[in-house]
Structures are given as structure tokens and as C-alpha cells.
VOGU-3710 file (C-alpha; in Angstrom, 3 decimals, decimal comma):
1> meklyqlpkn> -7,658/11,155/23,373  -5,712/13,342/25,762  -5,854/17,086/25,209  -2,621/18,684/24,075  -2,300/20,689/27,264  -2,991/17,827/29,722  -0,785/15,047/31,016  -2,141/11,504/30,566  -3,776/9,759/33,532  -1,025/7,170/33,682
11> kiqtrwisle> 2,649/8,118/33,772  3,265/7,447/30,094  6,901/7,413/28,969  8,080/8,753/25,599  10,870/6,885/23,850  12,836/7,344/20,613  14,415/4,128/19,390  17,273/4,556/16,939  20,862/3,462/16,517  21,766/6,172/19,032
21> nkkgekgagg> 19,618/4,388/21,666  18,786/0,917/20,394  16,582/-0,102/23,327  15,122/3,308/24,037  16,451/3,210/27,579  16,267/6,178/29,915  19,460/8,239/29,910  21,129/5,949/27,376  20,997/7,981/24,184  23,949/9,325/22,179
31> kvnfgrkgsa> 26,762/7,545/23,996  28,925/6,647/20,995  31,837/8,952/20,023  31,454/11,032/23,192  27,862/11,808/22,229  28,895/13,490/18,974  26,701/11,685/16,394  28,561/8,413/16,597  25,837/5,988/15,553  23,350/7,623/13,184
41> ctnlisgdtl> 23,130/4,822/10,609  24,169/1,290/9,741  24,988/-0,775/6,669  22,482/-3,552/5,929  24,110/-6,080/3,642  22,123/-8,253/1,256  20,500/-11,220/2,971  20,638/-9,727/6,477  17,862/-8,569/8,798  17,979/-5,343/10,791
51> vlsdikgsgt> 15,795/-5,207/13,912  14,634/-1,626/14,282  12,843/-2,164/17,577  12,135/-5,001/19,992  10,131/-3,327/22,737  9,059/-5,183/25,853  5,915/-4,231/27,745  2,836/-2,309/26,688  2,774/0,792/24,558  2,008/2,344/21,189
61> irriwitise> 4,145/2,991/18,155  3,411/6,625/17,264  5,714/7,399/14,348  8,145/5,553/12,112  10,765/7,426/10,103  13,295/5,744/7,798  15,593/6,857/5,019  17,906/4,678/2,943  20,891/5,228/0,667  19,493/3,334/-2,332
71> rdadalrglk> 16,122/4,432/-3,648  15,697/2,595/-6,949  13,075/-0,055/-7,707  15,353/-2,890/-6,552  15,715/-1,311/-3,118  12,132/-0,124/-2,722  10,733/-3,548/-3,613  13,658/-5,629/-2,327  13,814/-4,233/1,207  10,966/-5,835/3,162
81> iemfwdgadk> 9,425/-4,444/6,346  7,866/-6,750/8,933  6,111/-6,043/12,246  5,277/-8,510/15,010  2,972/-7,850/17,948  2,925/-9,509/21,395  5,347/-12,306/20,578  3,506/-13,615/17,508  5,427/-15,985/15,252  4,037/-14,489/12,048
91> pavqgpigdf> 4,240/-10,822/11,079  1,098/-8,720/11,172  2,752/-6,372/8,667  4,714/-7,503/5,623  5,453/-5,599/2,451  8,154/-3,904/0,374  9,356/-0,789/2,149  8,349/1,527/-0,694  4,809/0,243/-1,092  4,179/0,022/2,657
101> fchsmgrmit> 5,058/3,703/3,027  2,706/4,620/0,152  5,348/4,954/-2,594  4,076/3,225/-5,717  5,663/1,231/-8,541  9,236/1,341/-7,254  9,417/5,141/-7,366  9,695/7,782/-4,637  7,826/11,061/-4,775  6,982/14,028/-2,580
111> fenacfsspe> 3,560/13,717/-0,928  1,657/13,893/2,363  -1,583/12,306/3,509  -3,248/11,423/6,812  -1,083/8,341/7,408  2,129/8,676/5,387  4,432/11,343/4,011  7,692/11,922/2,186  8,484/15,644/2,454  11,070/15,689/-0,337
121> grsfnciipm> 10,617/12,271/-1,913  13,570/10,657/-0,170  12,214/9,425/3,170  9,518/7,218/4,690  7,159/8,495/7,396  4,212/6,706/9,000  2,052/8,113/11,829  -0,523/5,312/12,131  -0,931/4,427/15,857  0,072/0,805/16,522
131> pfkknakiql> -0,782/-0,428/20,046  0,699/-3,516/21,708  0,368/-5,192/25,107  3,543/-7,227/25,544  5,976/-6,668/22,706  6,523/-4,746/19,453  9,152/-5,940/17,012  9,858/-4,127/13,733  12,507/-5,278/11,279  13,855/-4,797/7,770
141> vnesgkeiiv> 14,901/-7,776/5,641  17,305/-6,939/2,829  16,417/-9,054/-0,203  17,542/-6,428/-2,715  20,898/-7,955/-3,661  22,766/-4,795/-2,645  24,126/-3,204/0,507  21,920/-0,396/1,834  22,660/2,275/4,425  19,722/2,684/6,826
151> ffdinctlge> 18,773/5,546/9,143  15,670/5,126/11,319  13,721/6,494/14,268  10,870/4,626/15,987  8,886/6,995/18,217  6,654/5,353/20,806  4,954/5,785/24,149  5,258/3,129/26,833  3,102/2,245/29,810  -0,387/2,545/28,367
161> vhddkilyfh> -2,846/0,049/29,800  -4,573/-1,433/26,734  -7,788/-3,321/27,414  -9,300/-6,202/25,439  -10,951/-3,798/23,007  -7,720/-2,726/21,326  -7,117/-3,712/17,733  -3,703/-4,592/16,298  -2,383/-2,932/13,150  -1,909/-5,136/10,060
171> sywrrenptk> -0,743/-4,583/6,490  -0,286/-6,881/3,500  1,128/-6,395/0,006  0,354/-8,329/-3,147  0,832/-8,061/-6,911  -0,828/-9,500/-9,996  1,349/-9,032/-13,075  -0,643/-9,198/-15,214  -4,170/-9,615/-13,922  -6,438/-12,136/-15,605
181> tradmtilpk> -9,235/-10,944/-17,862  -12,518/-10,600/-15,954  -10,875/-11,708/-12,683  -10,957/-8,933/-10,081  -7,675/-7,869/-8,495  -7,685/-8,694/-4,777  -6,597/-5,776/-2,599  -7,108/-7,680/0,663  -7,519/-11,475/0,620  -10,231/-12,845/2,877
191> irgkgrflgc> -9,324/-12,644/6,542  -11,357/-13,769/9,546  -11,797/-11,788/12,722  -13,124/-8,481/13,980  -11,703/-5,150/13,026  -11,616/-2,105/10,822  -10,310/-1,699/7,293  -8,157/1,421/7,328  -7,420/1,836/3,617  -5,128/0,916/0,751
201> nvgvrineqm> -2,404/2,093/-1,577  -2,735/0,802/-5,148  -0,290/0,911/-8,059  -1,141/0,244/-11,712  1,263/-0,283/-14,609  -0,694/-0,063/-17,849  -0,530/-2,902/-20,355  1,320/-1,429/-23,356  -1,178/-3,066/-25,711  -3,952/-1,010/-24,116
211> nnfwwgegev> -2,214/2,274/-23,305  -4,233/4,343/-25,774  -7,491/4,261/-23,821  -8,793/4,816/-20,287  -7,954/2,091/-17,781  -9,802/3,014/-14,567  -13,439/1,928/-14,757  -13,065/-0,858/-12,179  -15,267/-0,736/-9,096  -13,978/-1,443/-5,584
221> kvyldgddec> -15,962/-4,197/-3,881  -15,929/-4,905/-0,124  -17,216/-8,312/0,988  -18,282/-8,157/4,636  -19,257/-10,756/7,252  -20,250/-13,697/5,111  -20,810/-11,977/1,752  -20,377/-14,534/-0,991  -21,180/-13,818/-4,633  -21,993/-10,128/-4,196
231> ptlcgtgted> -20,458/-7,534/-1,854  -22,254/-5,288/0,597  -20,142/-2,274/-0,398  -19,621/-1,519/-4,085  -18,140/1,606/-5,648  -18,789/3,109/-9,069  -15,293/3,333/-10,580  -11,584/3,532/-9,828  -11,267/7,314/-9,907  -14,561/7,582/-8,040
241> yigtgfgqgh> -13,162/5,515/-5,164  -10,432/8,104/-4,562  -12,860/11,003/-4,737  -12,242/12,414/-8,212  -14,119/11,801/-11,469  -13,934/11,534/-15,251  -10,256/10,586/-15,262  -7,415/10,571/-12,788  -4,807/13,315/-12,674  -2,232/14,142/-10,012
251> fanqfqgnhy> -3,441/15,169/-6,533  -2,647/14,334/-2,901  -5,346/15,000/-0,305  -5,551/13,985/3,328  -7,591/10,806/2,879  -7,496/10,240/-0,892  -5,116/10,906/-3,727  -3,503/9,971/-7,009  -0,053/11,042/-5,871  2,019/9,253/-8,500
261> vennkkvddf> 1,760/9,693/-12,259  4,805/8,372/-14,107  7,229/11,152/-15,041  4,647/13,722/-13,910  2,975/13,279/-17,266  0,056/15,568/-18,029  -2,970/13,306/-18,383  -6,426/14,056/-19,739  -9,362/12,271/-21,397  -7,198/11,014/-24,258
271> tfansygfyr> -3,655/10,931/-22,846  -2,522/8,381/-20,279  0,658/7,727/-18,338  2,254/4,290/-18,195  1,756/3,917/-14,433  -0,181/5,418/-11,546  -0,215/5,253/-7,753  -3,266/6,162/-5,664  -4,630/5,750/-2,128  -7,777/5,962/-0,019
281> fhipdpiyfy> -7,982/5,982/3,777  -11,315/5,223/5,451  -10,769/7,398/8,502  -13,832/9,687/8,239  -15,876/6,821/6,717  -14,975/3,688/8,717  -15,417/0,154/7,393  -15,977/-2,266/10,288  -16,119/-6,053/10,073  -17,167/-8,590/12,714
291> edikidiqvm> -16,633/-11,982/11,034  -14,530/-11,570/7,899  -13,626/-9,178/5,092  -12,310/-9,347/1,526  -11,678/-6,435/-0,847  -11,330/-6,488/-4,648  -11,051/-3,984/-7,467  -12,243/-4,733/-10,978  -9,714/-4,367/-13,795  -11,811/-2,559/-16,384
301> ggayykalle> -11,465/0,332/-18,784  -13,525/2,446/-21,112  -12,834/3,489/-24,687  -14,197/4,985/-27,850  -14,516/2,364/-30,546  -11,901/4,135/-32,663  -9,377/3,612/-29,833  -10,213/-0,089/-29,747  -9,597/-0,264/-33,486  -6,178/1,334/-32,950
311> cmdkspgikl> -5,477/-1,258/-30,273  -6,368/-4,081/-32,664  -4,147/-2,587/-35,367  -1,239/-2,261/-32,939  -1,654/-5,753/-31,477  -3,105/-8,119/-34,085  -4,797/-11,074/-32,451  -5,667/-9,283/-29,215  -9,106/-10,170/-27,871  -11,054/-7,318/-26,270
321> mkagdgtqyy> -13,746/-8,661/-23,963  -16,986/-6,808/-23,389  -18,067/-6,155/-19,819  -20,659/-8,789/-18,998  -20,765/-12,555/-18,688  -17,337/-13,070/-20,250  -18,491/-14,646/-23,489  -18,680/-11,633/-25,794  -15,835/-9,827/-27,558  -15,638/-6,702/-29,686
331> mreelearpe> -15,573/-7,386/-33,418  -13,915/-5,075/-35,966  -17,101/-4,675/-38,004  -19,004/-3,499/-34,927  -16,309/-0,991/-34,027  -15,944/0,397/-37,540  -19,684/1,009/-37,757  -19,697/3,364/-34,707  -16,164/4,775/-34,215  -17,345/7,654/-31,959
341> haevlerfdd> -19,289/5,371/-29,630  -17,753/4,410/-26,250  -18,254/1,413/-23,954  -16,722/-0,379/-20,973  -14,493/-3,428/-21,449  -12,393/-5,875/-19,456  -8,624/-5,267/-19,202  -5,451/-6,969/-17,992  -2,780/-4,789/-16,380  -0,093/-4,931/-13,676
351> ytataywymd> -1,695/-4,179/-10,286  -0,132/-3,958/-6,841  -1,974/-3,251/-3,612  -0,998/-2,590/-0,012  -3,894/-3,012/2,408  -3,962/-1,538/5,922  -6,341/-2,619/8,666  -6,822/-3,146/12,395  -7,847/-6,527/13,790  -8,493/-8,193/17,136
361> kpqnelpeia> -5,590/-10,636/16,656  -1,836/-9,927/16,697  -1,314/-12,058/13,579  -3,275/-13,015/10,468  -3,486/-16,147/8,351  -2,149/-14,634/5,128  0,885/-16,283/3,468  4,300/-14,717/2,975  4,387/-12,044/0,300  5,840/-12,872/-3,108
371> evserikdlt> 9,558/-13,410/-3,564  11,694/-10,449/-4,539  11,989/-11,552/-8,175  8,221/-11,270/-8,566  8,102/-7,985/-6,666  10,587/-6,225/-8,968  9,741/-7,921/-12,272  9,277/-5,468/-15,186  10,159/-2,408/-13,082  13,030/-0,274/-14,340
//
């Protein structure tokens, strides 16, 4: 890394790519309307694609800034961002614009962490370095069903000589609504190659049948380089993974946070919001892989027996599975005998996850993300 007060060894060129200089060409910025802010934004109609950058040559994306006129769930989940490296046919990055930029559950909030920020909850900022050797193409696909005004700025440096050791940036979004009982939610499906898992942004919408007891006992499991039945890396609980404990309130730190709690609700041991958004970035604690990687999170909760009785009363016929081999369920008689006792149990909730990683290939083998109807389902 170059020191702040030294020029780089090569003659690296800085470029800002926006609608005021679409190709980032030297001396070509701000020409419209006599240079008086003539091309700050554009209208992206439903069904169209807006190419933010299509850079030729070698370089590094340093910063991405975007803001849009519509910021409801339809827009945040319906506007898709894609990134292509070195002429690849498939995108290395694909996800809803909100989730990619660390906004959870179709809502925008004020936050800042090591990779993303939204200073006042109405913009998207990313400062993850994204190197490329031949080409960098970034685009937005409007699948929201509405016209959206888009402002953007892609800041990059050009002319770096990247050797064979560079890793390409990737990101992938997925949702399980709802999850299946005793089936772990997959944050990152299995991918093959060499690289480094950078982190994830996870959103949870609590099943209304189970919103009277704690939801976050699930452990994060990282399967590395041939792991099969059991992972090499295994956490101890959902809130533990993001560095807190005994519950999950609102906080936003550099590498870990629970930055979204629905309606800023005050949560404690016995009060829970309807949805949460949280993140963890493995920058000080890298996770490397050399053959393959897959990452899951268990969907589990914990409750006092009296809370499970309330759940049964509220939802007659619900089956509450004990944590274990999947064959045992809580019975009313057992719960009534020890109402102050607490145990762990399996849950089913609405989970979304955006995974971020670097890999030695400019594209991955993952399928297209879900259609927009699945992305926005049940969000209001």
C-alpha cells in the first residue's frame, strides 16, 4: 500500500465516472449545459438497464456512490446491481441494490462500517477495492416496475499492473422465505476456487407465530476445502457471530453490527422486533479457502417454556421441534411442568443473506438470483 504522502511507482490515473463524464476521459467532464450541472442524473424506466461504467484496461474500482429517487422496498429489492470483470459473460456480483449496499429488509437507515455507509439513510456507498485487468462493467437493472431517477459516481484508478495473484471481488444474494425446520440457511452456496471470504450482511424477518421468544441461537458454520458433514469453522450463536452477546440490540461497529432493528424498537431479553439486519466483515480475521467454501447459519431460537406455551396457544397445531436429531417435539405437559425452564429449539423464519468474497476467477458458477417477485414478497 502506498503511503499517503508518496506517489505510486507507476503513473496511476484517477478517474470519476458519472453522467457528467460517462467514460471517465481526460478533460471530458462537465460539458453539458456549458459545464453548469447539465447531466447529474438520469431516469431509468422499468425493464431497462443502466450501465454505470464500462472501463477498458487495468485498474481498481475504489468507491461506488449511488442515490435514487425511490427508496421503498420495491425499489431497494427491485433494482438489481451487477458487476462483470475482464469480459466475463456472467456477473461476479449480483444482488438487490439495497441488500448489496448493506441495507436490510427493504429499508434504508443511517450507518457506517468498514465497507459500506449511508450517512443519512438515503444513499449507497461502497469502498471495497475491486481490481480488474482488462475490463470493469457495472450496471443497474430496473425490475422494480417503476421509473427511478439515478445519480451515481464510480471512482477508480487506472493503470495498475495486476499480477496473477490478484483476486476478483464477488457478491451474491439469496433469500429463504420461510426457511425449513432444521435446515440451515445458506449464506454462501458452495463455490470452487481459491480466495478469501470477506463477510456478509444478513436480514431476518421473524415468523409472527414465534415472535414472543428469542430467535438468534443459530451458529454460523464455514465449510472449507472439502469439508462435508461438519465444518472446520463453527460459531456459538447468531449474536455471538457479530460480536455481542445475550441478545441483539442496535449497534454499528467497523467490522460487525446489528444496524437495523425495525422501527428502532427497544429490544431486550423479552421484547423482540419483527425484523433485524446485521453484518460481519472478516477483515482483521481473514477466512481463506484454497479448494472450495460454503457458509450456513442455523435457524434456531431459545425460549422459556412459558413462552412456548403462549406460542402454542396463539397458533394451535404448531409443532415446536427440539434441537437435536429432528425427531423430538415439545409437548404441552412437559412445558407446563417447568414453565421457568429454558431450552433451544428449531425455528422457521424469513432469512436473506448477501455474501462478499474475493476469488481467483472473474466469474462464479452460482445461478441468477431470485426473480423480483420473490425478492419483495411479504415486504411492505
